[in-house]
C-alpha positions in Angstrom: 10.2 -2.7 19.3 8.1 -3.3 22.4 8.9 0.1 23.7 8.5 2.0 20.5 5.5 3.4 18.7 5.8 3.1 14.9 4.2 5.9 12.9 5.8 5.1 9.6 3.2 4.8 6.8 5.2 2.1 5.0 5.1 -0.5 7.6 2.5 -2.6 9.5 2.4 -5.8 11.7 1.1 -9.2 11.0 -1.0 -11.6 13.0 0.5 -14.6 14.7 -1.2 -16.8 12.2 0.3 -15.0 9.3 3.7 -15.1 10.9 3.5 -18.7 11.5 2.9 -19.3 7.8 6.1 -17.5 7.0 7.9 -20.1 9.0 6.1 -23.0 7.6 7.2 -25.7 5.3 6.3 -23.6 2.4 9.5 -21.6 3.1 11.5 -24.6 1.8 9.6 -25.1 -1.4 9.2 -23.9 -4.9 7.8 -24.9 -8.2 8.7 -25.0 -11.9 5.9 -24.6 -14.3 6.4 -27.1 -17.2 4.8 -24.9 -19.8 7.9 -22.8 -20.1 9.9 -26.0 -21.2 8.8 -26.9 -24.8 9.5 -30.6 -24.2 7.2 -30.7 -21.2 4.4 -28.6 -22.7 0.8 -29.6 -21.5 2.0 -30.6 -18.1 1.4 -28.4 -15.1 4.7 -28.6 -13.1 8.1 -30.2 -13.5 8.4 -30.8 -9.8 6.4 -33.4 -8.0 5.0 -32.9 -4.5 3.7 -29.5 -5.3 -0.1 -30.1 -5.2 -0.5 -28.2 -1.8 1.7 -25.4 -3.1 -0.5 -25.1 -6.2 -3.8 -25.3 -4.1 -2.5 -22.6 -1.9 -1.7 -20.3 -4.7 -5.1 -20.9 -6.3 -6.7 -20.1 -2.9 -4.6 -17.0 -2.5 -5.7 -15.7 -6.0 -9.4 -16.6 -5.5 -9.3 -14.6 -2.2 -7.6 -11.6 -3.8 -10.1 -11.6 -6.6 -12.9 -11.6 -4.1 -11.5 -9.0 -1.7 -10.6 -6.6 -4.5 -13.4 -7.3 -7.0 -11.1 -8.2 -9.7 -11.3 -11.2 -12.2 -7.5 -11.7 -12.3 -4.9 -11.6 -9.5 -1.4 -12.8 -8.9 0.8 -12.7 -5.8 3.9 -13.8 -7.6 5.8 -10.5 -7.6 8.1 -10.4 -4.6 7.6 -6.6 -4.0 5.3 -3.7 -4.9 8.3 -2.4 -7.1 8.3 -5.5 -9.1 4.5 -5.5 -9.4 4.8 -1.9 -10.7 7.4 -3.1 -13.2 5.0 -5.8 -14.3 2.3 -3.3 -14.7 4.5 -1.0 -16.9 5.7 -3.7 -19.2 2.3 -5.3 -19.6 0.8 -2.0 -20.7 3.6 -0.4 -22.7 6.2 -1.0 -25.4 9.4 0.9 -25.9 8.7 4.5 -27.0 5.3 4.7 -25.4 4.2 7.7 -23.3 3.0 7.3 -19.7 1.2 10.0 -17.7 1.8 9.7 -13.9 2.2 11.7 -10.6 5.4 13.6 -10.2 7.7 12.8 -7.2 7.3 16.6 -6.4 3.6 15.7 -5.6 4.2 12.5 -3.7 4.7 10.1 -6.7 6.7 7.0 -6.3 10.4 7.6 -7.1 10.7 4.3 -9.0 8.3 5.7 -11.7 10.4 8.9 -12.3 12.6 9.4 -15.4 15.8 7.6 -15.0 14.4 4.6 -13.2 11.8 2.1 -14.3 10.6 4.1 -17.3 14.1 4.5 -18.6 14.8 0.8 -18.3 11.7 0.1 -20.3 12.3 2.9 -22.8 9.2 4.9 -21.9 8.5 8.7 -22.1 7.2 10.3 -18.9 4.9 13.2 -18.5 3.3 14.3 -15.3 -0.4 14.6 -14.5 -1.6 18.2 -13.5 -1.8 18.3 -9.8 -3.7 20.6 -7.3 -1.4 21.1 -4.4 -4.1 22.9 -2.4 -6.2 19.7 -2.4 -3.2 17.5 -2.7 -4.8 15.6 -5.5 -4.7 15.1 -9.3 -6.6 18.0 -10.9 -9.0 15.7 -12.7 -10.4 18.3 -15.2 -6.9 19.4 -16.2 -5.7 15.8 -16.2 -8.5 14.8 -18.7 -7.3 17.6 -21.1 -3.7 16.5 -20.7 -4.7 12.9 -21.5 -6.6 14.1 -24.7 -3.7 16.3 -25.7 -0.9 13.9 -25.2 -2.6 10.6 -26.0 -0.5 8.4 -23.6 -0.5 4.6 -23.7 -0.8 4.5 -19.8 -2.2 6.8 -17.2 -0.9 5.7 -13.8 -2.2 7.1 -10.5 -1.1 6.2 -6.9 1.7 7.8 -4.8 4.0 7.3 -1.9 2.4 10.5 -0.2 -1.2 9.9 -0.8 -4.0 11.4 1.2 -7.2 11.6 -0.7 -9.0 9.4 -3.3 -8.7 10.2 -7.0 -11.5 11.0 -9.3 -11.1 7.9 -11.5 -14.3 8.4 -13.5 -13.0 11.6 -15.0 -9.7 9.8 -15.9 -11.5 6.8 -17.2 -13.6 8.8 -19.6 -10.5 10.6 -21.0 -8.6 7.3 -21.3 -11.5 5.9 -23.2 -11.4 8.8 -25.6 -7.7 8.1 -26.6 -7.6 4.4 -26.1 -5.4 4.7 -23.0 -4.9 2.1 -20.3 -5.8 3.3 -16.6 -3.4 2.0 -14.0 -3.3 2.3 -10.2 -0.5 1.9 -7.8 -2.2 1.0 -4.6 0.9 0.2 -2.5 0.0 2.6 0.2 -3.7 2.3 0.4 -4.2 -1.4 -0.3 -5.4 -2.1 3.3 -8.0 0.7 3.0 -9.2 -0.5 -0.4 -9.5 -4.1 1.1 -11.8 -2.5 3.8 -13.8 -0.6 1.3 -12.8 2.8 3.0 -10.6 4.8 0.5 -12.0 3.9 -2.9 -12.8 0.9 -5.0 -10.4 1.2 -8.0 -11.3 -2.1 -9.8 -15.0 -1.0 -9.7 -14.2 2.6 -10.7 -12.7 1.9 -14.1 -9.1 0.9 -13.4 -7.7 -1.6 -15.9 -4.8 -2.8 -13.9 -3.4 -2.3 -10.4 -0.1 -3.1 -8.6 0.6 -2.9 -4.9 2.8 -4.0 -2.1 1.3 -5.9 0.8 2.9 -4.4 3.9 1.8 -0.8 4.3 -1.8 -0.1 5.2 -2.3 -3.8 4.2 -1.1 -5.7 7.2 0.7 -8.5 5.4 4.3 -9.7 4.7 6.5 -7.7 2.4 5.6 -8.7 -1.1 3.7 -7.6 -4.2 0.2 -8.0 -5.8 -1.0 -7.6 -9.3 -4.8 -7.3 -10.2 -6.4 -6.7 -13.5 -9.9 -6.3 -15.0 -8.5 -7.2 -18.5 -7.2 -10.7 -19.4 -5.0 -9.4 -22.1 -3.0 -7.2 -19.7 -2.8 -9.9 -17.1 -1.7 -12.6 -19.6 1.0 -10.2 -20.9 2.3 -9.5 -17.5 2.5 -13.1 -16.5 3.9 -14.3 -19.9 6.9 -11.9 -19.5 7.4 -12.8 -15.7 9.0 -16.1 -15.2 12.7 -16.2 -16.0 12.7 -12.7 -17.1 11.8 -10.7 -14.0 12.0 -13.4 -11.2 12.0 -17.2 -10.7 10.8 -18.4 -7.2 7.8 -16.6 -5.8 8.4 -17.4 -2.1 5.4 -19.5 -1.4 5.6 -19.0 2.5 5.0 -15.3 1.8 2.0 -16.1 -0.5 0.5 -18.4 2.1 0.9 -15.7 4.8 -0.8 -13.1 2.4 -3.6 -15.5 1.9 -4.1 -15.7 5.6 -4.3 -11.9 5.8 -6.8 -11.9 3.0 -9.0 -14.1 5.2 -8.5 -11.7 8.2 -9.4 -8.7 6.0 -12.6 -10.3 4.9 -13.4 -10.6 8.6 -12.3 -7.3 10.0 -11.1 -5.2 7.1 -13.9 -2.8 7.2 -13.5 -2.0 10.8 -9.8 -1.7 10.6 -9.9 0.6 7.5 -12.5 2.9 9.1 -10.4 3.2 12.3 -7.2 3.9 10.3 -8.8 6.9 8.7 -10.5 8.0 11.9 -7.2 7.9 13.6 -5.5 9.9 10.8 -8.2 12.6 11.3 -7.9 12.6 15.1 -4.1 12.7 15.0 -4.1 15.6 12.6 -6.6 17.6 14.5 -4.8 17.2 17.8 -1.4 18.1 16.2 -2.9 21.1 14.6 -4.5 22.1 18.0 -1.2 22.0 19.7 0.4 24.2 17.0 2.2 21.5 15.1 2.2 22.2 11.4 0.1 19.6 9.5 -1.5 20.3 6.2 -5.1 20.2 4.8 -7.1 21.0 8.0 -9.9 22.3 5.7 -10.1 18.8 4.1 -10.2 16.9 7.3 -6.3 16.4 7.1 -6.6 13.0 5.4 -8.8 10.2 4.0 -5.9 7.7 4.3 -3.3 6.2 6.6 -1.1 9.3 6.3 -0.6 12.9 7.4 1.5 15.4 5.6 3.7 17.6 7.8 4.1 21.3 6.5 7.9 21.1 6.1 8.2 24.8 5.4 6.3 25.8 8.5 8.3 23.2 10.5 11.5 24.9 9.6 10.3 28.4 10.0 8.4 28.1 13.3 10.1 25.2 14.9 13.6 25.6 13.5 13.7 21.9 12.4 14.3 20.1 9.2 12.2 17.0 8.5 15.3 14.9 9.4 15.9 16.6 12.7 12.2 16.3 13.5 12.5 12.4 12.8 15.7 12.2 14.9 14.1 13.9 17.9 11.1 11.6 17.7 13.3 8.5 17.2 15.3 9.4 20.4 12.0 9.2 22.2 11.0 5.7 20.5 8.5 7.5 18.3 9.3 6.3 14.7 8.5 8.5 11.7 10.2 8.9 8.4 12.3 11.8 7.3 10.2 12.9 4.3 7.3 14.5 6.2 4.9 11.7 6.5 3.2 10.4 9.6 1.3 7.1 9.4 -1.6 5.5 11.5 -1.8 2.0 10.0 0.4 0.1 12.4 -0.7 1.8 15.5 -4.3 1.1 14.5 -3.4 -2.6 14.0 -2.1 -2.4 17.6 -5.5 -1.3 18.8 -5.1 2.4 19.1 -8.2 4.6 18.8 -8.9 8.4 18.7 -8.2 8.8 22.3 -4.7 7.3 21.8 -4.1 9.7 18.9 -4.6 12.6 21.2 -2.0 11.2 23.6 0.4 10.4 20.7 0.0 14.0 19.3 1.0 15.3 22.7 4.0 13.1 22.9 5.1 13.9 19.4 5.0 17.6 20.0 6.9 17.4 23.3 9.5 15.1 21.8 9.9 17.6 18.9 10.5 20.5 21.5 13.3 18.4 23.1 11.5 16.8 26.0 12.3 13.3 27.1 9.0 11.3 26.8 10.4 7.8 26.6 8.7 6.5 29.7 5.3 7.8 28.6 5.8 6.3 25.2 6.7 3.0 26.8 3.7 3.1 29.1 1.4 3.7 26.2 3.0 1.0 24.1 2.7 -1.5 26.9 -1.2 -1.2 26.8 -1.3 -2.0 23.1 -1.3 -5.4 21.3 -2.3 -6.6 17.9 -5.9 -6.0 17.6 -8.8 -6.9 15.1 -7.7 -10.4 15.7 -8.9 -13.1 13.2 -11.1 -15.4 15.3 -9.7 -18.7 16.0 -12.1 -21.8 16.1 -13.4 -21.7 19.6 -13.2 -24.7 22.0 -16.6 -26.5 22.4 -18.7 -24.7 24.8 -16.6 -21.5 24.8 -17.2 -18.3 23.0 -14.3 -16.6 21.5 -13.3 -13.1 22.7 -12.3 -10.8 19.9 -11.1 -7.3 20.7 
């Protein structure tokens, strides 16, 4: 790990403070709400000694509400996938129709027919999509919403480059009484920094996310809502139906990252996007096929490799490309995405992106660049450090 540069968009690194909370006494504890046991109704917890756990959970929810401008928040879901499940079951009943982004356009596979919607008995249609802009076609999508009258319209994707026109979708949803949802798993860290878009202020009713992609937290899930009825429905069907223990060490670590993001989130998110644009431009300059140059390559933590051009001009499949880079300790996935969140968290800037692009291109051509990768990695460390309380008489140094 100390010799590799991770460019996967689904991963990030935590601060030492957050990691320490994963190994804290919270890792040994869990709680049992008494309101689910009829004989104990009216009491808060069947276990004793949980007041610190309860206080920590309340703090984490308050910080989430402040950071994402939402009135209701829960970190109980263990993953983004479970948070998405909660979103679907809170919004829909069996037989309802949902409109979402197809996997062919980067949508999350878990929402495709045969997976979560089949389990919940939902009908799935796909939102019109403009591949030239790699975005939902907002005007066509509004007409589709009016024509199909879905119960839920859900945006968000695994390959997400540009913000959505949520106001167009919100207007169409209002016309047919549909709920507008957002899976922010990939762009949560950018949203926290105010850089991608502000879903909870732009008309979204309910949002699910994971907390370990562009958001530099532990693996876990988050649910936010602007509507109490949807939030209550999600939480009422949660305990003993979807999961039991919420892993309080994870929630404590996530709360720590909320505090960090309040301090440096704007700077971090801005740098992530700047690095994506710089990496895309340099790869393009060196003749490597990346998409959407006319749109600035990306407004997120990802780039989209042109897989057709990669095969035609470089003779490589996406898997072969990923294998060649992995052999040189440059880590990407095998589906055509390149991410900048973790390397930004490690302190990389636009100048580093130009070096990384050169290393990627040379590794893809079959050169051995492991030493140069190691040298670059040795100069990086976790940056955007949350300031510790300084010793008296000393000023903290924050990179």
